[in-house]
C-alpha positions in Angstrom: -15.7 24.0 14.2 -13.2 24.2 10.8 -13.5 22.7 7.6 -9.6 22.5 6.0 -9.6 21.4 2.6 -5.7 19.7 2.0 -4.7 19.6 -2.0 -1.3 18.6 -2.3 -0.2 20.5 -5.1 -0.9 23.4 -2.9 1.4 22.9 -0.3 3.6 25.4 1.3 6.3 23.3 1.5 7.8 19.5 1.0 7.0 17.5 -2.3 3.7 15.8 -3.3 4.6 12.5 -1.4 4.9 14.7 1.9 3.4 17.8 1.9 3.3 20.4 4.7 0.5 23.2 5.8 0.5 26.1 7.5 -2.2 25.8 9.2 -1.8 28.0 12.2 -5.5 29.2 13.6 -7.2 26.2 11.9 -6.7 23.5 14.4 -8.0 25.2 17.8 -6.6 23.7 21.3 -8.5 23.5 24.7 -6.6 24.1 28.1 -4.7 20.8 27.2 -3.3 21.9 24.1 -5.7 18.8 22.3 -7.9 19.3 19.4 -10.5 17.1 17.9 -10.0 16.4 14.4 -12.2 14.2 11.7 -11.4 13.4 8.5 -14.5 13.8 6.3 -13.1 12.2 2.5 -10.5 11.5 0.9 -9.0 11.6 -2.5 -5.9 9.2 -3.6 -4.1 8.3 -7.4 -3.9 4.8 -7.5 -0.8 5.5 -9.6 1.6 3.3 -8.7 2.4 -0.4 -10.4 1.4 -4.0 -8.7 4.9 -5.2 -9.6 7.6 -2.4 -8.8 11.4 -3.4 -9.5 13.2 -4.0 -6.0 9.9 -4.4 -4.0 8.0 -7.6 -5.2 9.4 -9.1 -8.3 12.1 -11.5 -7.9 12.1 -14.9 -7.4 15.0 -18.1 -7.6 15.3 -21.0 -10.2 18.0 -23.3 -9.5 20.2 -20.8 -7.7 19.4 -18.5 -10.2 17.8 -15.1 -9.7 15.4 -14.1 -12.2 13.1 -10.8 -12.5 9.4 -9.8 -13.3 8.7 -6.7 -15.8 7.1 -4.0 -13.5 4.0 -2.9 -14.4 0.2 -3.9 -13.2 -0.8 -7.2 -15.2 -3.5 -9.4 -15.3 -2.8 -12.8 -14.2 -2.7 -14.3 -17.3 -0.3 -11.6 -18.6 1.7 -12.7 -15.5 2.2 -16.6 -16.4 3.4 -14.9 -20.1 6.1 -13.0 -18.5 6.6 -15.4 -16.2 7.3 -18.1 -18.9 9.5 -15.4 -21.5 12.0 -14.3 -18.7 13.2 -18.4 -17.7 12.6 -21.5 -19.4 12.7 -24.2 -16.6 9.4 -24.0 -15.6 6.2 -23.5 -17.6 3.5 -21.7 -15.6 -0.1 -21.8 -16.6 -3.3 -20.2 -14.7 -6.9 -21.1 -13.9 -9.4 -18.7 -13.9 -11.7 -21.1 -11.9 -9.4 -21.3 -9.2 -7.1 -18.2 -9.4 -4.1 -20.3 -8.8 -1.0 -20.8 -11.2 0.3 -24.7 -11.5 4.4 -24.7 -12.1 5.5 -27.2 -14.1 9.5 -28.5 -14.6 10.7 -28.9 -18.4 13.5 -31.0 -16.9 14.5 -33.1 -14.2 14.1 -32.2 -10.5 13.6 -28.0 -10.3 13.5 -25.7 -8.1 11.3 -22.4 -7.7 11.3 -20.5 -4.4 9.6 -16.5 -4.3 12.2 -14.2 -3.6 9.4 -11.5 -2.2 7.0 -12.1 -5.0 5.1 -14.6 -3.1 1.3 -13.2 -3.6 1.9 -13.1 -7.3 2.5 -16.7 -7.7 0.2 -17.7 -4.4 2.9 -19.0 -2.6 5.3 -18.3 0.1 8.3 -16.2 -0.3 11.5 -17.5 0.9 9.9 -21.2 0.4 11.6 -23.6 -2.1 9.1 -25.3 -4.3 10.6 -28.6 -6.0 9.2 -30.0 -9.2 5.3 -29.5 -10.5 3.7 -26.7 -8.0 0.7 -25.5 -7.8 0.0 -22.4 -5.9 -1.2 -22.9 -2.6 -3.3 -20.3 -1.9 -5.5 -17.6 -4.8 -2.9 -15.3 -6.8 -3.1 -11.8 -5.5 -2.5 -9.2 -8.5 -2.5 -6.5 -5.7 0.4 -5.8 -3.6 -1.4 -2.2 -1.7 -4.4 -2.9 -0.1 -4.5 -0.1 2.1 -3.8 3.5 1.8 -3.0 4.8 5.4 -2.9 8.2 6.3 -0.2 9.3 8.5 0.5 13.1 9.4 3.1 14.8 12.6 -0.1 16.7 14.1 -0.7 13.3 15.9 1.7 12.8 18.7 2.1 8.3 18.3 -2.0 8.0 19.4 -2.6 5.2 17.3 -1.1 1.8 17.6 0.1 0.2 14.6 1.6 -3.6 13.8 4.5 -2.5 11.7 7.2 -4.1 14.0 6.5 -7.3 12.6 5.2 -9.3 15.0 7.6 -7.6 17.9 4.6 -5.8 19.4 2.0 -2.6 18.9 4.4 0.4 18.6 3.2 4.1 18.1 1.8 5.5 15.2 1.4 8.4 13.3 -1.7 7.1 11.3 -5.0 9.5 11.4 -6.8 6.7 8.6 -6.4 3.2 6.4 -8.3 3.8 3.1 -9.5 0.2 1.3 -8.2 -0.2 -2.3 -11.1 -2.6 -2.7 -11.8 -3.0 -6.8 -10.2 0.4 -7.6 -8.2 -0.2 -10.8 -4.6 0.6 -11.2 -4.5 4.5 -12.7 -8.0 5.1 -11.1 -9.0 7.3 -7.8 -8.9 5.5 -4.1 -12.0 7.4 -2.2 -12.8 7.8 1.0 -15.9 9.0 2.2 -16.9 9.5 6.2 -20.6 9.0 6.9 -20.0 9.1 10.9 -19.8 12.8 11.3 -18.6 12.0 15.3 -15.6 9.8 13.7 -13.2 12.3 15.5 -9.0 11.4 16.6 -8.0 13.2 18.9 -5.2 15.4 17.8 -1.8 17.5 19.1 -2.5 21.6 18.6 0.0 22.6 16.2 0.7 25.6 13.2 1.8 23.1 10.4 0.6 19.7 9.4 2.5 17.5 7.5 1.2 14.6 5.3 2.3 11.2 4.0 1.1 8.4 3.0 2.3 4.1 3.1 0.7 1.0 2.5 -0.2 -1.3 5.4 3.1 -2.6 5.5 4.5 1.0 6.6 5.8 1.6 3.0 5.8 5.2 2.0 3.9 5.6 -1.2 4.6 8.3 -4.0 1.5 9.2 -6.2 2.3 10.6 -9.3 -0.3 12.9 -9.0 -2.5 15.5 -6.8 -4.3 14.0 -4.1 -6.7 15.3 -1.2 -8.0 15.5 2.3 -11.1 17.0 3.4 -10.9 17.3 7.2 -12.6 19.2 10.2 -11.2 20.3 13.6 -13.3 20.8 16.3 -12.0 21.7 20.2 
């Protein structure tokens, strides 16, 4: 059995977002060129914002496109920003229900979240007419899972990233719930089950990268770590 500590800052090649390491001899192999790998722990900085320009910041009011300010605001701060960038609707947040009411100021106006529906508690691509209240709780968190990937796994994991067209083979090794971790803190995983083995392909190099639950690549602004165990 071999213990392997991965620090993105000490990579042999690649970038912090996609580091490559020389691991010749670290991950052994049986007669079928397969090895067992267990991820014991992981630590990733929560260094991305909950609202990102071009990702989940756009909405339309009466055919005019507006953009929310990038960052990690509270729900109340989000409402304040919404009321600042446009003047057709007035938004008010109810902390008891965790919903927002959008009140029209003139006539019969329309509001359509383009990609920020989760922030409003509304559906993306749906046009809402007149005064509207969130149809579901406001979700200020955009990333709920940090998925660790590696090219040492030849696609023995299945993923639904395909968006409803069936499961596809994936390079995912582990999904870490973000949970209640605050932005700029660290997202931590600790494996209490030492027998949680994955079958991987023996290789002389290994590249690792992170995505969210939608398959969007994450680029932490700080170093991230993995602690692995390997066995034939």
